[in-house]
C-alpha positions, -999 to 999 in steps of 0.1 A, spaced: 184 -43 242 167 -72 259 162 -103 237 138 -133 236 155 -166 231 141 -199 217 156 -234 219 144 -269 215 154 -306 211 182 -308 236 172 -346 239 191 -349 272 194 -385 281 208 -397 248 243 -391 233 249 -371 202 280 -352 190 287 -349 228 277 -372 256 244 -363 272 263 -350 303 287 -329 283 258 -315 263 239 -306 295 270 -287 306 271 -270 272 235 -260 275 241 -245 310 270 -225 295 246 -212 268 220 -202 294 247 -184 313 258 -167 281 223 -153 274 214 -146 310 225 -110 310 202 -98 281 174 -124 282 140 -109 285 124 -143 282 133 -179 272 111 -203 254 121 -240 256 101 -255 227 99 -293 234 120 -324 235 143 -309 261 145 -345 275 147 -376 254 123 -391 279 105 -377 309 78 -391 331 68 -378 365 56 -401 392 40 -386 423 73 -385 442 99 -395 415 113 -377 385 139 -391 361 175 -392 374 200 -367 362 197 -332 347 206 -315 380 228 -289 363 200 -279 339 173 -278 366 195 -258 389 203 -233 362 166 -229 353 159 -223 390 186 -197 391 171 -179 360 137 -179 375 150 -166 408 165 -137 387 129 -131 374 136 -142 339 104 -157 324 108 -192 311 81 -210 290 82 -248 285 65 -267 257 62 -304 258 74 -324 228 68 -359 216 96 -372 238 87 -354 270 50 -350 268 45 -368 302 54 -337 322 28 -328 348 33 -302 376 70 -306 387 82 -276 366 52 -254 376 55 -261 413 92 -264 418 105 -239 392 75 -216 385 78 -225 348 44 -229 329 39 -259 307 23 -257 273 10 -287 255 -3 -271 224 10 -242 201 2 -207 213 -1 -173 197 19 -146 215 26 -110 208 62 -99 215 71 -63 210 46 -58 182 52 -91 163 29 -121 164 45 -155 171 30 -189 166 51 -211 189 49 -249 194 70 -280 192 56 -291 159 48 -327 165 15 -339 151 11 -308 129 12 -308 91 -2 -335 67 2 -373 70 19 -390 99 -14 -404 110 2 -433 129 20 -409 153 -11 -387 157 -30 -418 169 -2 -428 192 0 -393 206 -37 -395 216 -30 -427 234 0 -412 253 -21 -382 262 -49 -403 275 -53 -399 313 -61 -436 318 -30 -447 299 -10 -424 320 -26 -438 351 -16 -473 340 20 -463 334 20 -448 369 14 -483 382 48 -494 370 77 -492 393 99 -463 383 130 -485 378 110 -506 353 88 -479 338 115 -453 331 140 -480 320 115 -495 296 106 -461 281 142 -452 276 149 -485 259 120 -480 235 130 -444 228 165 -455 219 152 -484 198 129 -462 178 157 -437 170 173 -441 135 197 -422 113 173 -405 89 188 -387 60 157 -366 57 168 -347 88 200 -336 70 185 -318 41 158 -291 34 129 -306 16 115 -274 1 77 -275 -4 77 -310 11 87 -296 45 56 -306 65 58 -278 90 63 -253 63 32 -267 46 13 -263 79 25 -227 83 15 -218 48 -20 -233 54 -23 -216 88 -13 -182 74 -44 -182 52 -65 -185 84 -45 -161 105 -28 -137 81 -12 -115 107 13 -140 121 48 -128 116 68 -159 128 60 -196 131 86 -209 155 89 -247 158 113 -274 169 109 -311 162 124 -310 127 160 -311 139 171 -288 112 178 -250 115 154 -235 89 144 -199 81 122 -194 51 96 -170 38 60 -181 36 37 -179 5 23 -146 16 58 -130 13 54 -116 48 54 -143 75 84 -166 81 87 -203 91 116 -207 115 127 -241 128 152 -236 157 169 -269 151 185 -291 178 214 -296 201 225 -332 193 246 -318 164 236 -282 154 235 -263 187 211 -239 171 187 -214 187 165 -184 179 170 -148 189 143 -120 187 158 -86 194 125 -67 193 128 -60 156 138 -92 138 142 -129 144 173 -148 135 190 -182 141 224 -185 158 247 -213 169 265 -219 202 300 -234 202 295 -245 166 313 -223 141 302 -245 112 264 -241 118 243 -236 86 208 -222 83 186 -239 56 176 -235 28 
């Protein structure tokens, strides 16, 4: 049985439980592991801790991952890439060099009779108005044009510094918040508008979550991250579940 795989929040470029280079090697091992039965692969945002494409320059590193993605596409395995809040400045490199489409907003997709709502998850749900305003600035074409004027050594270095400075150990990321989960609240509100959605699949939250929605039919699934959990989603044509790679202690919340 061919399967559809979902993963997000690799955050390559910053160290976690493993160094960023060791984590990249681990991700390549995972991609090799799923290659034989992968019908499609969805990479659901924040694959890179920072990414900005200049006209002739991309961030240094990630050659193992990029090479593996090229190999998978050469094997005719579809790959779909969603931008996250850390790698929203992706333009046409992936589409031109790797034949991988880029999605900047959540999408609805039918997969073997089930309806999926797929997106990174940043900017959804209630509150967080400061980030929502900041995202509009980052997505503004004039602001992007201004950043393009910076030399890559300075621009990429500055962005990586600010990204690292903004990162903090947040205990909220370590526990399930029940009804206060903002993406769960978003999914419960959305399901009243589009009641036939079977699965809401998000990243961003950094916690592997699988919980039933208020309509007792749809499910909210957060596929977690690879800084610590190494979690990912699998849809086998009948059901969706979360799994862990090289992490025997992985836990799905709640």
